[in-house]
C-alpha positions as CSV (number, residue, x, y, z in Angstrom):
1,M,-3.1,-32.4,-8.2
2,F,-1.7,-31.1,-4.7
3,E,-1.0,-34.5,-3.5
4,R,1.0,-35.4,-6.8
5,T,3.3,-32.0,-6.6
6,A,3.6,-32.8,-3.3
7,G,5.0,-36.0,-3.9
8,W,7.3,-35.0,-6.9
9,A,8.6,-32.0,-4.7
10,Y,9.3,-34.7,-1.8
11,R,11.2,-37.2,-4.1
12,R,13.1,-35.0,-5.9
13,R,13.5,-32.7,-3.4
14,W,17.2,-31.6,-4.8
15,W,15.8,-31.0,-8.1
16,A,13.2,-28.9,-6.6
17,L,15.9,-26.7,-4.5
18,A,18.0,-26.8,-7.5
19,A,15.8,-25.2,-9.4
20,W,14.1,-22.6,-7.0
21,V,17.9,-21.5,-6.5
22,L,18.6,-21.3,-10.4
23,V,15.7,-19.2,-11.1
24,L,16.4,-16.7,-7.8
25,G,20.2,-16.7,-9.3
26,A,19.2,-15.9,-12.7
27,V,16.4,-13.3,-12.0
28,T,18.2,-11.6,-9.8
29,A,21.4,-11.5,-12.0
30,A,19.4,-10.0,-14.5
31,A,18.1,-7.9,-12.7
32,Q,21.3,-6.4,-11.3
33,V,22.5,-5.9,-15.1
34,V,19.6,-4.3,-16.6
35,G,19.0,-2.1,-13.5
36,A,15.9,-0.5,-12.7
37,R,13.8,1.9,-14.7
38,Y,10.8,3.0,-12.4
39,H,8.5,5.5,-13.4
40,N,5.6,7.1,-11.8
41,D,2.9,7.7,-14.4
42,F,0.5,10.3,-12.8
43,S,-0.7,11.3,-15.9
44,L,-5.1,11.2,-15.9
45,P,-6.3,11.5,-19.4
46,G,-9.7,13.6,-19.3
47,T,-9.3,15.4,-16.5
48,E,-9.1,19.2,-16.3
49,S,-5.3,19.3,-15.1
50,Q,-3.8,16.9,-17.4
51,Q,-5.5,18.9,-20.3
52,A,-4.0,21.8,-19.0
53,L,-0.8,20.3,-19.0
54,D,-0.9,19.0,-22.4
55,T,-1.7,22.3,-23.6
56,L,1.1,24.1,-22.0
57,R,3.2,21.8,-23.4
58,R,1.9,22.5,-26.8
59,Q,2.1,26.3,-26.2
60,A,5.1,26.8,-24.1
61,P,7.1,23.2,-24.0
62,A,9.9,25.4,-21.8
63,Q,7.4,26.2,-19.3
64,A,5.7,22.5,-19.1
65,G,8.4,20.9,-17.1
66,A,8.7,20.0,-13.6
67,T,10.4,23.0,-11.4
68,V,13.1,23.2,-8.6
69,Q,12.8,26.3,-5.9
70,V,16.2,27.0,-5.0
71,V,15.1,29.2,-1.9
72,L,17.4,31.7,-0.2
73,R,17.9,33.5,3.1
74,A,20.2,36.2,4.2
75,P,19.8,37.8,7.6
76,A,21.4,40.9,6.1
77,G,19.2,41.0,2.8
78,L,19.7,39.4,-0.5
79,A,20.6,42.4,-2.3
80,G,24.0,43.0,-0.8
81,A,26.9,42.5,-3.0
82,P,28.8,39.7,-0.8
83,E,25.2,37.8,-1.1
84,R,24.9,38.3,-4.7
85,G,28.7,37.4,-5.6
86,R,27.7,33.7,-4.3
87,V,24.4,33.4,-5.5
88,E,24.6,34.4,-9.0
89,P,27.6,32.1,-10.1
90,M,25.9,29.5,-8.4
91,L,23.0,30.0,-10.6
92,D,25.4,30.1,-13.7
93,R,26.8,26.7,-12.6
94,L,22.9,25.3,-12.3
95,A,22.2,26.5,-15.6
96,A,25.2,24.6,-17.3
97,L,24.0,21.0,-15.4
98,P,22.0,17.8,-17.3
99,H,18.3,18.3,-17.7
100,V,18.2,22.0,-16.6
101,A,16.0,23.8,-19.0
102,D,16.1,27.4,-17.5
103,V,17.0,29.1,-14.6
104,R,15.2,32.6,-13.5
105,S,17.5,35.0,-10.6
106,P,15.2,36.3,-7.8
107,Y,17.3,39.3,-9.1
108,Q,15.6,39.3,-12.1
109,T,12.1,38.0,-11.4
110,Q,9.6,40.3,-10.3
111,G,8.0,38.9,-6.6
112,A,10.8,36.5,-6.1
113,V,12.1,38.4,-3.2
114,S,9.9,39.0,0.3
115,T,9.0,42.1,0.9
116,D,11.6,42.6,3.8
117,G,14.4,41.4,1.4
118,T,15.7,38.7,3.7
119,I,14.4,35.6,1.6
120,G,14.1,34.5,-2.3
121,Y,14.0,31.8,-4.7
122,A,15.4,31.0,-7.9
123,T,13.1,28.4,-10.2
124,V,15.0,25.9,-12.1
125,T,12.9,24.5,-14.9
126,L,13.6,20.9,-16.0
127,D,13.5,19.5,-19.3
128,G,10.9,17.0,-18.0
129,Q,8.5,16.2,-15.3
130,S,10.1,15.0,-12.1
131,Q,9.5,11.4,-12.5
132,D,11.4,11.6,-15.8
133,V,14.4,13.3,-14.8
134,P,17.3,10.9,-12.8
135,A,17.6,11.0,-9.1
136,G,21.7,11.3,-9.8
137,D,20.8,14.7,-11.7
138,V,18.6,16.0,-9.4
139,R,21.2,15.2,-6.5
140,R,23.6,17.4,-8.6
141,I,21.4,20.5,-9.0
142,I,21.1,20.0,-4.7
143,D,24.5,19.8,-4.4
144,T,25.3,22.3,-7.0
145,A,22.9,24.7,-5.0
146,R,23.9,24.2,-1.5
147,A,27.6,24.3,-2.2
148,A,27.1,28.1,-2.1
149,A,25.6,27.9,1.4
150,G,27.9,29.7,4.1
151,D,28.8,33.1,5.5
152,G,25.0,33.8,6.6
153,L,23.5,32.6,3.2
154,Q,21.2,29.7,3.7
155,V,20.2,27.6,0.4
156,E,17.6,24.8,0.5
157,L,15.6,23.3,-2.2
158,G,12.2,22.1,-2.6
159,G,10.3,20.8,-5.7
160,D,9.0,17.3,-6.1
161,A,11.9,16.1,-7.8
162,V,13.8,17.3,-4.6
163,R,11.6,14.9,-2.5
164,G,12.0,12.2,-5.1
165,A,15.7,12.5,-5.1
166,D,15.8,13.1,-1.1
167,E,14.1,10.0,0.3
168,S,15.9,7.5,2.2
169,G,15.1,3.5,2.6
170,G,13.7,1.6,5.3
171,G,15.4,-1.2,5.3
172,A,15.5,-1.3,8.9
173,S,12.1,-2.0,9.0
174,E,12.3,-5.0,7.1
175,G,15.0,-6.5,9.2
176,A,12.8,-5.7,12.5
177,G,9.8,-7.7,10.8
178,L,11.5,-10.3,10.0
179,L,13.4,-10.8,13.4
180,A,10.0,-10.7,15.4
181,A,8.4,-13.2,13.1
182,L,11.4,-15.7,13.8
183,V,10.7,-14.9,17.6
184,I,7.1,-15.7,17.1
185,L,7.7,-18.6,15.1
186,V,10.5,-20.3,17.4
187,L,7.7,-20.0,20.4
188,M,5.3,-21.6,18.5
189,F,7.2,-24.4,17.0
190,G,9.8,-24.9,19.7
191,S,12.9,-25.1,17.0
192,L,15.0,-22.9,15.3
193,L,14.9,-25.4,12.2
194,A,11.1,-25.3,12.3
195,A,10.8,-21.7,12.5
196,S,13.5,-21.0,9.7
197,L,11.3,-22.7,7.3
198,P,8.3,-20.4,7.0
199,I,11.1,-16.9,6.4
200,I,13.0,-19.3,3.9
201,I,9.9,-19.3,1.6
202,A,9.0,-15.6,2.2
203,V,12.8,-14.7,1.2
204,F,13.0,-17.0,-1.8
205,A,9.8,-15.7,-3.3
206,V,10.3,-11.7,-2.6
207,G,13.6,-12.1,-4.2
208,G,12.5,-14.1,-7.2
209,A,9.5,-11.4,-7.4
210,I,11.4,-8.3,-7.2
211,G,13.6,-10.1,-9.9
212,L,11.0,-10.1,-12.1
213,V,9.4,-6.9,-11.4
214,V,13.0,-4.9,-11.8
215,A,12.9,-6.6,-15.3
216,A,9.6,-5.5,-15.9
217,T,10.5,-2.0,-15.8
218,H,11.9,-1.5,-18.9
219,V,8.6,-2.4,-20.6
220,A,5.9,-1.1,-18.2
221,S,5.2,1.9,-16.0
222,V,6.3,0.6,-12.3
223,A,6.1,3.5,-9.7
224,D,9.1,4.0,-7.1
225,F,7.5,2.7,-4.1
226,T,6.6,-0.9,-6.0
227,T,9.5,-2.5,-4.1
228,P,8.9,-1.7,-0.3
229,L,5.4,-2.5,-1.1
230,M,6.3,-5.9,-2.6
231,I,8.7,-6.8,0.3
232,L,6.0,-5.7,2.8
233,V,3.2,-8.2,1.4
234,G,5.8,-10.4,0.2
235,L,7.5,-11.6,3.7
236,G,3.7,-11.3,5.9
237,V,1.7,-13.4,3.0
238,G,4.9,-15.7,2.3
239,I,5.2,-16.5,6.0
240,D,1.7,-16.7,6.3
241,Y,1.0,-19.3,3.6
242,A,4.6,-21.5,4.8
243,L,2.9,-21.6,8.2
244,L,-0.6,-22.8,7.4
245,V,1.4,-25.6,5.3
246,F,3.6,-26.5,7.7
247,S,1.1,-26.5,11.0
248,R,-0.9,-29.1,9.0
249,F,1.9,-31.2,8.3
250,R,2.9,-30.9,11.8
251,A,-0.8,-31.9,13.1
252,E,-0.6,-34.7,10.8
253,L,2.9,-36.2,12.5
254,V,1.1,-35.7,15.5
255,A,-1.8,-37.5,14.4
256,G,0.6,-40.4,13.6
257,L,1.2,-40.0,9.8
258,A,4.5,-41.1,8.1
259,R,6.6,-38.1,6.8
260,E,5.8,-38.2,3.4
261,D,2.5,-38.8,3.9
262,A,2.1,-36.1,6.4
263,V,3.6,-33.7,3.8
264,R,1.1,-35.1,1.2
265,R,-1.7,-34.7,3.5
266,A,-0.7,-31.2,4.3
267,L,-0.1,-30.0,0.6
268,D,-3.9,-31.9,0.0
269,T,-5.9,-30.0,2.8
270,A,-3.7,-26.6,3.7
271,G,-2.3,-26.4,0.2
272,R,-5.7,-26.3,-1.2
273,T,-6.6,-23.5,0.7
274,V,-3.2,-21.7,0.2
275,F,-4.1,-21.9,-3.6
276,F,-7.5,-20.3,-2.9
277,A,-6.6,-17.9,-0.6
278,G,-4.0,-16.7,-2.8
279,C,-5.9,-16.6,-6.1
280,T,-8.3,-14.4,-3.9
281,V,-5.4,-12.1,-3.2
282,I,-4.3,-11.9,-6.8
283,I,-7.9,-11.0,-8.0
284,A,-8.4,-8.6,-5.5
285,L,-5.3,-6.8,-6.6
286,L,-6.0,-7.4,-10.5
287,G,-8.9,-5.4,-9.3
288,L,-7.4,-2.4,-9.2
289,V,-7.0,-2.3,-13.1
290,V,-10.6,-1.1,-13.0
291,L,-9.6,1.8,-11.3
292,G,-7.2,2.9,-14.8
293,L,-4.9,4.8,-12.7
294,G,-1.5,4.7,-14.1
295,S,1.3,3.7,-11.6
296,L,-1.6,1.9,-9.7
297,Q,-2.2,-0.7,-12.3
298,G,2.0,-1.8,-12.5
299,V,2.0,-1.6,-8.6
300,A,-1.4,-4.0,-8.6
301,V,0.2,-6.4,-11.2
302,A,4.0,-6.1,-9.2
303,V,2.0,-7.2,-5.8
304,A,-0.1,-9.9,-7.5
305,L,3.5,-11.5,-9.2
306,T,4.7,-11.0,-5.2
307,V,1.7,-13.2,-4.1
308,L,1.5,-15.6,-7.0
309,V,5.4,-16.4,-6.3
310,T,4.8,-16.7,-2.7
311,M,2.2,-19.1,-3.2
312,L,4.1,-21.2,-5.8
313,A,6.8,-21.4,-3.3
314,A,4.8,-22.6,-0.8
315,L,3.2,-25.4,-2.7
316,T,6.8,-26.7,-3.9
317,L,10.0,-25.2,-2.0
318,L,7.9,-26.1,1.2
319,P,7.7,-29.7,0.2
320,A,11.2,-30.2,-0.8
321,L,12.6,-28.5,2.5
322,L,10.4,-30.7,4.1
323,A,11.8,-33.6,2.6
324,V,15.5,-32.6,3.3
325,F,15.2,-31.2,7.1
326,G,11.6,-33.3,7.9
327,G,14.0,-35.7,10.0
328,R,15.3,-33.4,12.4
329,I,11.8,-31.7,12.3
330,E,9.8,-34.5,13.1
331,R,11.9,-36.0,15.9
332,A,11.3,-32.2,17.6
333,V,7.6,-32.2,16.7
334,R,6.9,-35.9,18.2
335,R,9.1,-34.9,21.5
336,R,7.1,-31.5,21.8
337,A,3.9,-33.7,21.4
338,D,5.0,-36.3,24.0
339,R,6.0,-33.3,26.7
340,V,2.1,-32.3,26.2
341,A,0.7,-35.2,26.1
342,R,2.2,-36.3,29.8
343,R,1.3,-33.1,31.2
344,A,-2.2,-33.7,30.0
345,G,-2.5,-36.9,31.5
346,G,-1.7,-39.1,28.6
347,E,-3.7,-37.5,25.9
348,R,-2.9,-35.5,22.9
349,P,-5.8,-32.3,23.7
350,E,-5.5,-30.1,20.5
351,G,-6.7,-26.6,21.0
352,R,-8.2,-27.6,24.3
353,G,-8.0,-23.2,25.2
354,W,-10.1,-23.0,22.1
355,R,-12.7,-25.3,22.4
356,R,-13.5,-23.8,26.1
357,W,-13.4,-20.2,24.1
358,S,-15.7,-21.5,21.7
359,A,-18.1,-22.9,24.1
360,A,-18.2,-19.3,25.9
361,V,-19.1,-17.7,22.6
362,Q,-21.6,-20.0,21.3
363,R,-23.2,-19.9,25.1
364,R,-23.9,-15.6,24.3
365,P,-23.8,-15.6,20.3
366,V,-26.2,-12.5,20.2
367,L,-23.7,-10.5,22.5
368,A,-20.6,-12.0,21.1
369,A,-21.8,-10.7,17.7
370,V,-23.3,-7.5,18.9
371,L,-20.7,-5.8,20.7
372,P,-17.8,-6.1,18.7
373,V,-19.9,-5.1,15.4
374,A,-20.7,-1.8,17.2
375,A,-16.9,-1.3,18.3
376,L,-16.1,-2.1,14.6
377,L,-18.4,0.5,13.5
378,A,-17.4,3.2,15.7
379,L,-13.8,2.6,14.1
380,N,-15.4,3.0,11.0
381,A,-16.5,6.3,11.6
382,P,-13.7,8.7,11.1
383,L,-13.9,7.1,7.5
384,L,-16.7,9.6,6.7
385,D,-14.1,12.6,6.7
386,L,-11.6,10.7,4.6
387,R,-9.9,13.6,2.4
388,L,-7.8,11.8,-0.4
389,G,-4.5,13.7,-1.7
390,F,-0.6,13.6,-1.7
391,A,1.8,14.7,1.1
392,D,3.8,17.5,0.2
393,A,6.9,18.7,1.6
394,G,5.1,20.2,4.8
395,T,4.6,16.6,5.9
396,D,8.3,16.1,5.5
397,A,10.9,15.5,8.4
398,P,12.0,18.8,9.7
399,A,15.6,18.3,8.9
400,T,15.4,17.6,4.9
401,T,16.3,20.5,2.4
402,S,12.5,20.1,0.8
403,R,11.0,21.0,4.2
404,K,13.3,23.4,5.1
405,A,12.6,25.3,1.9
406,Y,8.9,24.7,2.2
407,D,9.0,26.6,5.5
408,L,10.8,29.6,4.2
409,L,8.8,30.0,1.3
410,S,5.6,29.8,3.5
411,E,7.4,32.5,6.2
412,G,8.5,34.5,3.2
413,F,5.7,34.6,0.6
414,G,2.6,33.0,2.5
415,P,0.8,29.5,3.0
416,G,-0.1,29.2,-0.5
417,F,2.7,29.7,-2.2
418,N,4.3,26.2,-2.1
419,G,1.2,25.1,-4.1
420,P,0.4,27.4,-6.7
421,L,-2.6,26.6,-9.6
422,I,-1.8,27.5,-12.7
423,I,-4.7,28.7,-15.2
424,V,-3.5,27.7,-18.9
425,V,-5.5,30.3,-21.6
426,D,-6.6,29.4,-24.5
427,G,-7.2,33.2,-26.0
428,D,-5.9,36.7,-26.3
429,E,-3.9,38.6,-23.9
430,R,-7.4,40.6,-23.3
431,A,-9.0,37.3,-21.9
432,A,-6.1,36.6,-19.8
433,A,-5.9,39.8,-18.4
434,E,-10.0,39.6,-17.6
435,A,-8.8,36.0,-16.0
436,Q,-6.5,37.6,-13.7
437,R,-8.5,40.1,-12.3
438,A,-11.6,37.8,-11.4
439,V,-9.3,35.2,-10.3
440,D,-7.4,37.7,-8.0
441,A,-10.9,38.9,-6.3
442,A,-12.1,35.5,-5.7
443,D,-12.1,34.2,-1.9
444,G,-9.3,32.1,-1.0
445,V,-6.8,33.6,-3.5
446,A,-3.6,35.9,-2.1
447,T,-2.6,37.2,-5.5
448,A,-3.0,36.1,-8.7
449,V,0.2,37.0,-11.4
450,A,0.5,36.8,-15.1
451,G,2.8,33.4,-15.9
452,G,3.4,34.6,-19.2
453,A,2.9,32.5,-22.5
454,G,-0.8,32.6,-22.0
455,T,-0.9,31.5,-18.1
456,V,-2.2,32.9,-14.7
457,I,-0.4,31.9,-11.7
458,V,-3.1,31.9,-8.6
459,F,-1.4,32.0,-5.1
460,P,-4.0,30.6,-2.7
461,D,-4.4,32.0,0.8
462,Q,-4.3,28.6,2.4
463,G,-1.3,25.8,2.4
464,P,-1.8,23.2,-0.9
465,Q,-2.8,20.1,1.6
466,S,-5.8,22.7,3.4
467,R,-9.6,21.4,2.3
468,Q,-9.8,25.3,1.7
469,T,-7.4,25.1,-1.2
470,T,-9.2,21.9,-2.8
471,D,-12.6,24.0,-2.2
472,L,-10.7,27.1,-4.5
473,V,-9.8,24.7,-7.4
474,Q,-13.4,23.5,-7.8
475,R,-14.8,27.3,-7.5
476,L,-12.4,28.6,-9.9
477,R,-13.4,25.8,-12.2
478,T,-17.5,26.2,-11.7
479,D,-17.8,29.8,-10.6
480,V,-15.4,32.1,-11.6
481,L,-13.7,31.3,-14.6
482,P,-16.8,30.2,-16.8
483,P,-18.4,33.8,-16.7
484,V,-15.2,35.3,-18.1
485,A,-15.1,32.3,-20.6
486,A,-18.7,33.4,-21.7
487,R,-17.7,37.2,-22.2
488,T,-14.2,36.7,-23.9
489,G,-14.8,33.2,-25.7
490,A,-11.6,31.8,-24.6
491,T,-11.0,28.5,-22.7
492,F,-9.6,28.4,-19.1
493,L,-8.1,25.2,-17.7
494,V,-7.3,24.9,-14.1
495,G,-4.0,23.0,-13.6
496,G,-0.4,22.6,-11.5
497,G,0.3,20.2,-8.9
498,T,-2.4,21.0,-6.2
499,A,-5.0,20.9,-9.1
500,A,-4.1,17.5,-10.2
501,V,-3.9,16.2,-6.8
502,V,-7.5,17.2,-6.9
503,D,-8.8,15.4,-9.8
504,F,-6.3,12.5,-8.9
505,A,-8.2,12.0,-5.6
506,G,-11.4,12.6,-7.4
507,A,-10.8,9.8,-10.2
508,V,-10.1,7.3,-7.1
509,A,-13.2,8.3,-5.4
510,A,-15.3,8.0,-8.3
511,R,-14.4,5.0,-9.8
512,L,-14.2,3.4,-6.1
513,P,-17.6,1.6,-6.0
514,A,-16.8,-0.5,-9.2
515,F,-13.6,-1.5,-7.8
516,I,-15.3,-2.7,-4.6
517,G,-17.9,-4.4,-6.2
518,V,-16.1,-6.7,-8.9
519,V,-13.8,-7.4,-5.8
520,V,-16.7,-8.7,-3.3
521,G,-18.6,-9.6,-6.2
522,V,-15.7,-12.4,-7.3
523,S,-14.7,-13.2,-4.0
524,A,-18.4,-14.3,-3.0
525,L,-18.7,-16.3,-6.3
526,L,-15.5,-18.0,-5.1
527,L,-16.9,-18.8,-1.6
528,L,-20.1,-19.6,-3.0
529,V,-18.7,-22.5,-5.5
530,V,-16.3,-23.8,-2.6
531,F,-18.6,-23.9,0.4
532,R,-21.9,-24.6,-1.4
533,S,-23.3,-21.9,1.0
534,V,-25.7,-18.8,0.3
535,L,-25.2,-17.4,3.9
536,I,-21.2,-17.8,4.1
537,P,-20.2,-15.0,1.0
538,L,-23.0,-13.2,1.9
539,K,-21.3,-12.8,5.7
540,A,-17.6,-12.9,4.9
541,A,-18.4,-10.0,2.7
542,A,-19.8,-7.9,4.9
543,L,-17.3,-8.7,8.2
544,N,-14.6,-8.2,5.5
545,L,-15.7,-5.0,4.8
546,L,-16.1,-4.0,8.5
547,S,-12.4,-4.8,9.3
548,V,-11.3,-2.9,6.3
549,G,-13.5,0.2,6.9
550,A,-12.3,0.1,10.8
551,A,-8.8,-0.3,9.6
552,L,-9.2,3.1,7.2
553,G,-10.9,4.7,10.2
554,V,-7.8,4.2,12.4
555,L,-6.0,5.5,9.4
556,T,-7.7,8.7,9.3
557,L,-7.3,9.4,12.6
558,V,-3.6,9.1,13.1
559,F,-2.2,10.4,9.6
560,Q,-5.5,12.7,8.7
561,H,-6.1,14.3,12.1
562,G,-2.7,13.9,13.6
563,A,-3.4,11.3,16.3
564,L,0.2,10.1,17.9
565,G,2.0,12.5,16.8
566,E,1.7,12.3,13.4
567,Q,1.8,15.3,10.8
568,P,-1.8,16.0,10.2
569,G,-2.2,15.6,6.4
570,P,-4.1,13.8,3.4
571,V,-4.3,10.5,3.3
572,E,-2.3,9.2,0.4
573,A,-4.5,8.7,-2.5
574,Y,-3.2,5.2,-3.4
575,V,-3.1,4.0,0.4
576,P,-6.8,2.9,0.8
577,V,-7.7,0.9,-2.6
578,M,-4.5,-0.9,-2.2
579,I,-5.2,-1.4,1.7
580,F,-8.4,-2.7,0.4
581,A,-7.0,-4.9,-2.2
582,I,-4.3,-6.9,-0.1
583,V,-6.8,-6.7,3.2
584,F,-9.8,-8.2,1.5
585,G,-7.8,-10.7,0.0
586,L,-6.3,-11.3,3.2
587,S,-9.0,-11.6,5.3
588,M,-10.5,-14.5,2.9
589,D,-7.2,-16.3,3.6
590,Y,-8.2,-16.7,7.4
591,E,-12.0,-17.1,6.4
592,V,-11.2,-20.0,4.2
593,F,-8.7,-21.8,6.6
594,L,-11.2,-21.3,9.6
595,L,-14.8,-22.3,7.4
596,A,-12.8,-25.3,5.2
597,R,-12.2,-26.9,8.8
598,M,-15.8,-26.3,10.1
599,H,-16.7,-27.6,7.2
600,E,-14.5,-30.6,7.2
601,A,-16.3,-31.2,10.7
602,W,-19.7,-30.4,9.1
603,R,-19.4,-32.8,6.7
604,R,-18.3,-35.7,9.0
605,R,-21.0,-34.6,11.5
606,P,-23.9,-32.4,10.9
607,D,-23.9,-30.8,14.2
608,P,-23.4,-26.9,13.9
609,A,-22.3,-26.2,17.7
610,A,-19.5,-28.9,17.5
611,A,-18.2,-28.1,13.3
612,I,-17.6,-24.4,15.4
613,T,-15.9,-25.6,17.9
614,E,-13.7,-28.1,15.8
615,G,-12.5,-25.4,13.3
616,L,-11.9,-23.2,16.2
617,A,-10.0,-25.8,18.0
618,T,-7.5,-27.0,14.9
619,T,-7.1,-23.4,13.5
620,G,-7.4,-20.7,16.2
621,R,-3.6,-21.3,17.4
622,V,-2.2,-21.5,13.9
623,V,-4.4,-18.1,12.8
624,T,-3.7,-16.1,15.9
625,A,-0.1,-17.0,15.2
626,A,0.2,-16.0,11.5
627,A,-1.7,-13.0,12.1
628,A,1.0,-12.1,14.7
629,I,3.4,-12.6,12.5
630,M,1.6,-10.2,10.1
631,V,1.3,-7.9,12.3
632,V,4.9,-7.5,13.4
633,V,5.7,-7.5,9.8
634,F,3.2,-4.8,8.7
635,A,3.9,-2.6,11.9
636,A,7.7,-2.9,11.3
637,F,7.2,-0.3,8.5
638,L,6.0,2.2,11.0
639,L,10.0,2.5,11.6
640,S,10.2,3.7,7.9
641,P,10.7,7.6,7.4
642,D,8.6,7.6,4.1
643,R,4.8,8.8,5.3
644,M,3.2,6.3,2.3
645,L,4.9,3.4,3.9
646,R,4.1,4.5,7.6
647,Q,0.3,4.3,6.2
648,F,0.7,1.0,4.6
649,G,2.2,-0.4,7.6
650,L,-0.6,1.1,10.0
651,G,-3.8,0.0,8.0
652,L,-1.8,-3.2,7.3
653,A,-1.8,-4.2,10.7
654,T,-4.4,-2.9,12.0
655,A,-6.8,-4.8,9.7
656,V,-4.6,-8.2,10.1
657,L,-5.1,-7.5,14.1
658,L,-8.6,-6.7,14.0
659,D,-9.5,-9.6,11.6
660,A,-7.9,-12.1,13.5
661,V,-8.7,-11.4,17.1
662,V,-12.5,-9.5,16.4
663,I,-13.6,-11.1,13.6
664,R,-12.3,-14.7,13.7
665,C,-12.4,-15.0,17.1
666,L,-15.7,-13.8,18.2
667,I,-18.0,-12.3,15.3
668,L,-17.4,-15.2,12.7
669,P,-18.2,-18.0,15.5
670,A,-20.9,-16.1,16.9
671,V,-22.6,-15.7,13.8
672,M,-22.2,-19.4,12.2
673,R,-23.8,-20.4,15.9
674,L,-26.8,-17.8,15.0
675,F,-27.2,-19.5,11.5
676,G,-27.0,-22.7,12.7
677,R,-27.6,-25.3,10.2
678,W,-28.9,-22.3,7.7
679,A,-24.9,-21.7,7.2
680,W,-24.2,-24.7,4.7
681,W,-28.0,-24.2,3.1
682,L,-28.1,-23.8,-0.8
683,P,-30.9,-24.1,-3.1
684,A,-31.0,-27.3,-4.8
685,P,-31.5,-26.0,-8.3
686,L,-28.6,-23.9,-7.8
687,A,-26.6,-26.9,-6.7
688,R,-27.2,-28.8,-9.4
689,R,-25.3,-26.1,-11.6
690,L,-22.7,-25.3,-9.8
691,P,-19.1,-26.8,-10.5
692,A,-17.8,-29.4,-7.5
693,L,-14.6,-27.7,-5.6
694,A,-13.7,-28.9,-2.5
695,L,-11.1,-27.8,-0.3
696,E,-10.8,-30.8,1.6
697,H,-9.7,-34.1,1.5
698,E,-12.4,-36.8,0.1
């Protein structure tokens, strides 16, 4: 099948190119016409915070919408006539804007002005949740409010809706990653044309996938951070897959095959590996559906679609491009190979340095396995203290209005004011009053006040991201409110944004073992069928888990504990599961590519040491180049202003670096040497029952 596909794309090169151009143009035009309708679905059916929100929507719909805080500061005091003369007309203008359900003035709300009278806030209630209100309408609210600033009056705005509208894109990240990838490819191939082909494949694939996902946002919930994540993964995987196929094509040319035969052989060998590796990544991503977490499912499907389109581009578009530009590429490849051969005395030594490295590792296999494993286990250690959550405005850039509003509220009303808990009372006023008194006396509570419409507003004495606030949510649910419920017969539900974050993180942690089990189990089963070995799938699963854990440990150190100057805070709840799915699949790429060449050598000559050496010699250069490209593409996202994207960039770059350098170059050859002939052992009864799938050309 792969050889026939290569032959068709090679002979019908212009048809294949025209088809890709037409498809890319059509989906891009359709996406421009319909526009994107991203929607962050953070609902968690069955959790207490979701039940609280649903109850509040039924009992007091006007209070169930998201809120925006208009934070005011006047050193001379907010009660003065000049300040009121600027603030009150501004609030009237806000009340007339679209999606504004209610505006509460600081002059009419008890406790809305600090004790020194210099800081206050107005509450703007929206007619929906923050993800449901268009960003353009939120920006109108921001602009209208800030227009009143001046003459000593500072106006800042906070709230999830404001943070969403205030976020800026990170276009420089993608450009920097592509430029760095191009430099590495030019150094590897010695030709700008050859180096450009993998990047062309990645751009075509990512562009097509984004167009399809934009159209899909009209029929499914897809989070607003999906597109940058698709670009992040699509560029890395697209360049990687195209590089694997192109490198095999180049090797077959050097071996003396004609251009079309080299394309066919490359697709029939490396093409199979790309297909298997792509399927593994897709399976790992679709495993996120097991978590059943709203927008995360849409993100997983979108990224899986990106990998699928990328894989198809590497298998159909790349052969067509090689047919069009193959003559010039072939001449450049042969000239470069001849120069290398002349320097080597007439021979064409493939991977001579990697052969020496393989011999060194195999001389001390125990040392080469134990020391790197110990280092990776040390990097895994911070993962034991991983705290999931969502960063709030306290981790935003200091220049943003949301961060300034956050700091002003903390200064005027205490750190817990930025993350109040809302207790929804299903009972009479006596029950609500008794709950207020009990909560107000609880440890970790700064104050609790009646919120109206059967609610109690609780202000913790610590910030929303504090571990003490998380503990307070659990304590209210398990220790403080149950006795009150028993005495009054009322039902109390602890909700609010902070409680929702606690519930979301808990849901991810509870469902993570099932997700990991599904992904690891299916991947190991595929490896068992392909390589017909019992030990290789077990070894692959263990090493991949080790590298992913080390990457998440580094992520915890940097973002949770504030290493390297990052603002300390919880790791975004989405990030570890997405990184696990993506990295586990990408790790299988290198695993399969390296083991396939080892298996080829083993089938020709059943010598464990020679098979390991041949596998490293023929793939070491390509694997390290592909990993270097992925690392620079992923690391470029550290330039993004978005904290979540920086976490994705660091986690993915670290995982790929550790996997390619430590796992593939040290631990894997050492462990394979220790396994010896047992590495390819499969019990005879199982061998008879397994289907025959081969990555190598027979």
